C-alpha positions as CSV (number, residue, x, y, z in Angstrom):
1,M,12.6,15.2,120.8
2,T,10.4,14.0,123.4
3,Q,7.0,13.8,122.1
4,T,5.8,10.0,121.3
5,H,5.2,9.3,117.5
6,P,2.8,6.7,116.2
7,A,3.9,3.4,115.0
8,P,5.1,3.5,111.4
9,T,3.0,3.3,108.5
10,T,3.2,2.2,104.9
11,T,3.4,5.0,102.6
12,G,4.0,3.6,99.2
13,A,5.6,0.5,97.5
14,G,8.5,2.5,96.2
15,A,11.6,0.8,94.7
16,P,13.0,-2.5,96.0
17,I,15.4,-1.9,98.9
18,E,18.6,-3.8,98.1
19,S,20.6,-5.4,101.1
20,G,23.5,-2.7,100.5
21,E,21.3,0.3,100.9
22,Q,21.7,0.4,104.7
23,L,18.1,1.6,105.1
24,L,16.3,1.7,108.5
25,T,13.8,-1.5,108.6
26,G,12.8,-1.8,112.0
27,S,13.8,-1.9,116.0
28,G,17.3,-2.5,116.5
29,A,18.3,-1.7,112.9
30,A,20.1,1.7,113.9
31,Q,23.0,2.3,111.4
32,T,26.1,3.8,112.2
33,I,28.2,5.3,109.2
34,A,31.4,7.5,109.6
35,G,30.5,7.4,113.5
36,I,27.0,9.0,113.0
37,T,24.2,6.7,114.1
38,I,21.1,7.5,112.3
39,P,18.2,7.5,114.8
40,D,16.0,4.5,114.7
41,T,12.6,5.7,115.7
42,P,9.2,5.3,113.9
43,L,9.4,8.9,112.7
44,V,12.6,8.2,111.0
45,R,11.6,5.1,109.5
46,D,8.6,6.6,108.1
47,V,10.8,9.3,106.4
48,T,13.0,6.6,105.0
49,T,10.1,4.9,103.4
50,L,8.4,7.8,102.0
51,I,11.8,9.5,100.5
52,R,12.6,5.9,99.2
53,A,9.3,5.9,97.2
54,A,9.4,9.1,96.0
55,E,13.2,9.7,95.0
56,E,15.3,8.0,92.5
57,D,18.7,6.6,93.7
58,L,20.5,10.3,92.7
59,L,18.5,12.3,95.5
60,F,17.9,9.5,97.9
61,D,21.7,8.6,98.3
62,H,22.3,12.6,98.1
63,S,19.9,13.2,101.0
64,R,21.4,10.8,103.2
65,R,24.8,12.1,102.6
66,V,23.5,15.5,103.4
67,F,22.3,14.1,107.0
68,L,25.7,12.5,107.4
69,F,27.7,15.5,106.3
70,G,25.7,17.9,108.0
71,A,25.8,15.9,111.5
72,L,29.7,15.3,110.7
73,Q,30.4,19.1,110.3
74,G,28.2,19.6,113.5
75,R,30.3,17.6,115.2
76,R,33.2,19.6,114.2
77,R,31.7,22.9,114.8
78,G,30.4,21.7,118.4
79,L,26.9,21.8,117.7
80,Q,24.2,19.4,119.2
81,P,21.5,19.0,116.8
82,D,18.3,16.9,117.2
83,L,19.3,14.1,114.7
84,E,15.8,13.3,114.4
85,L,14.9,16.7,112.9
86,L,18.3,17.0,111.3
87,Y,17.5,13.7,109.4
88,V,13.9,14.8,108.1
89,G,15.5,18.2,107.0
90,A,18.1,16.4,105.2
91,M,15.8,13.9,103.6
92,F,13.1,16.0,102.6
93,H,15.4,18.8,101.3
94,D,15.1,18.2,97.4
95,I,11.8,16.2,97.4
96,G,10.4,19.4,95.5
97,L,12.5,18.6,92.5
98,T,10.4,15.3,92.2
99,Q,7.8,14.7,89.7
100,R,5.2,14.3,92.2
101,Y,6.1,17.3,94.2
102,R,7.3,20.0,91.6
103,T,3.7,20.6,90.1
104,S,3.6,24.4,91.8
105,S,5.0,27.4,90.6
106,L,6.8,28.0,93.8
107,R,10.4,27.8,94.8
108,F,11.3,24.0,95.0
109,E,12.7,24.5,98.2
110,V,9.3,25.6,99.5
111,D,7.5,22.7,98.0
112,S,10.1,20.5,99.8
113,A,9.7,22.5,103.1
114,N,5.9,22.1,102.9
115,A,6.0,18.4,102.3
116,A,8.0,18.1,105.5
117,R,6.2,20.1,107.5
118,D,2.9,18.4,106.7
119,F,4.7,15.0,107.3
120,L,5.8,16.2,110.6
121,L,2.2,17.7,111.9
122,D,0.6,14.5,110.4
123,H,2.9,12.4,112.7
124,G,2.2,14.5,115.7
125,V,5.3,16.6,115.8
126,D,4.8,20.3,117.6
127,E,4.5,23.2,115.7
128,A,8.3,24.8,116.8
129,A,10.0,21.6,115.5
130,A,8.1,21.5,112.4
131,R,8.7,25.2,111.9
132,K,12.4,24.4,112.3
133,V,12.5,21.8,109.9
134,W,10.6,24.0,107.4
135,L,13.2,26.6,107.6
136,S,16.1,24.3,107.5
137,I,14.8,23.3,103.9
138,A,13.4,26.6,102.6
139,L,16.8,28.3,103.6
140,H,19.4,25.4,102.2
141,T,20.2,27.5,99.1
142,T,20.3,30.8,100.6
143,P,23.9,31.0,101.6
144,G,25.2,33.4,104.6
145,V,22.0,32.8,106.6
146,P,21.5,29.7,108.2
147,E,24.7,29.2,110.0
148,F,23.3,31.8,112.4
149,L,20.0,29.8,113.1
150,D,19.3,26.8,115.1
151,P,21.7,23.9,114.6
152,E,19.4,21.6,112.6
153,I,18.6,24.8,110.4
154,A,22.8,25.5,110.0
155,L,23.2,21.7,109.6
156,V,21.2,20.8,106.6
157,T,22.6,23.8,104.7
158,A,26.2,22.6,105.7
159,G,25.5,19.1,104.5
160,V,24.1,20.5,101.4
161,E,27.4,22.6,100.7
162,T,29.7,19.8,101.7
163,D,28.1,17.2,98.9
164,V,27.2,19.6,96.3
165,L,29.7,22.6,96.5
166,G,32.5,20.7,98.6
167,I,32.6,23.6,100.9
168,E,34.4,22.5,104.1
169,R,34.7,19.0,102.7
170,D,38.5,18.9,103.1
171,D,37.8,19.8,106.8
172,L,36.3,16.3,107.4
173,P,38.5,13.2,107.9
174,A,39.3,11.1,104.7
175,E,38.1,7.9,106.2
176,A,34.7,9.6,107.1
177,L,34.5,10.8,103.5
178,A,35.2,7.1,102.4
179,A,32.7,5.6,104.6
180,V,29.7,8.0,103.7
181,T,30.5,7.6,99.9
182,A,30.8,3.9,100.2
183,A,27.5,3.7,101.9
184,H,25.9,6.3,99.6
185,P,27.9,6.6,96.4
186,R,28.2,9.7,94.1
187,P,28.8,8.3,90.5
188,N,28.5,11.1,87.8
189,F,26.8,13.1,90.5
190,K,28.0,16.8,89.7
191,N,26.3,16.3,86.1
192,R,23.3,14.4,87.2
193,I,22.3,16.6,90.1
194,L,22.5,19.5,87.8
195,Q,20.1,17.7,85.4
196,A,17.9,17.1,88.4
197,F,17.9,20.8,89.4
198,T,17.1,21.7,85.7
199,D,14.1,19.4,85.5
200,G,12.7,20.4,88.6
201,M,12.8,24.0,88.0
202,A,12.5,24.6,84.1
203,H,8.8,25.0,84.3
204,R,9.0,27.7,87.0
205,P,11.8,29.8,85.7
206,R,10.5,32.8,87.6
207,S,10.9,31.2,91.2
208,T,14.7,31.3,90.7
209,F,14.9,35.1,90.7
210,G,17.4,36.4,93.3
211,T,18.7,32.7,94.0
212,V,21.9,30.6,92.9
213,N,19.1,28.5,91.1
214,A,19.3,31.3,88.3
215,D,22.8,30.0,87.4
216,V,21.4,26.6,86.5
217,L,18.7,27.4,84.3
218,E,21.1,30.1,82.5
219,H,23.4,27.3,82.0
220,F,21.1,24.4,80.8
221,D,18.0,25.9,79.5
222,D,18.1,28.0,76.0
223,S,14.8,29.5,76.7
224,F,15.5,30.9,80.2
225,V,15.8,34.8,80.4
226,R,17.3,36.0,83.9
227,D,15.3,38.6,85.7
228,D,17.8,41.5,86.2
229,F,17.5,43.0,89.7
230,V,19.0,46.4,88.7
231,E,16.6,46.9,85.6
232,I,13.7,46.0,88.0
233,I,14.5,48.8,90.3
234,R,15.3,51.0,87.3
235,N,12.0,50.3,85.4
236,N,9.4,49.9,88.1
237,T,6.5,52.3,88.2
238,W,8.0,54.5,90.7
239,P,8.5,58.0,88.9
240,E,11.9,59.0,90.0
């Protein structure tokens, strides 16, 4: 990206930063993990500060892995994303599951996308770039679509699919997987991320219609009743 960003600002106290977290703390602090260099820019540092304050380790580490895996999958596919935009999309993609950002009845992906767009516009990023990030987040649980769009959109989904579903995980070098998970571990990740999904969507079950999110509530929320697409067609107000 070529636009100039304002100097970093403090967005909240957040959790204490441990030396092993490999966060971006200032000029010259760019980190390289599994051959992927995390951009060291004011925008990226502000994103990291905001997400660190908003998310527990589970979602923070997951989001960092999504960026790294997305960048690795992009390299494997011959794509050249804007790494700054990819980082923003990856880091914001699940913020709509957190207590502060999950108060609406919208899909959590839309809450996450809206938060990212607002952040980018507040930081002077142009509308087209902000919309690209919005789409990368809003579509990250919609399989079969993102891979046909811009690299930043495709690779947020690729990173999520690698980390959560194991899709194309085995196409990455073992040493890259080891480096990413050493920097951002996955203790009991499968069960914990399913709990985070449940907690973030249980109050808005209708938002899961037509998405993979309905599977989560069907498994873990006894009160959930799945809307049936076929029955909606058969029983709507059209007479035929």
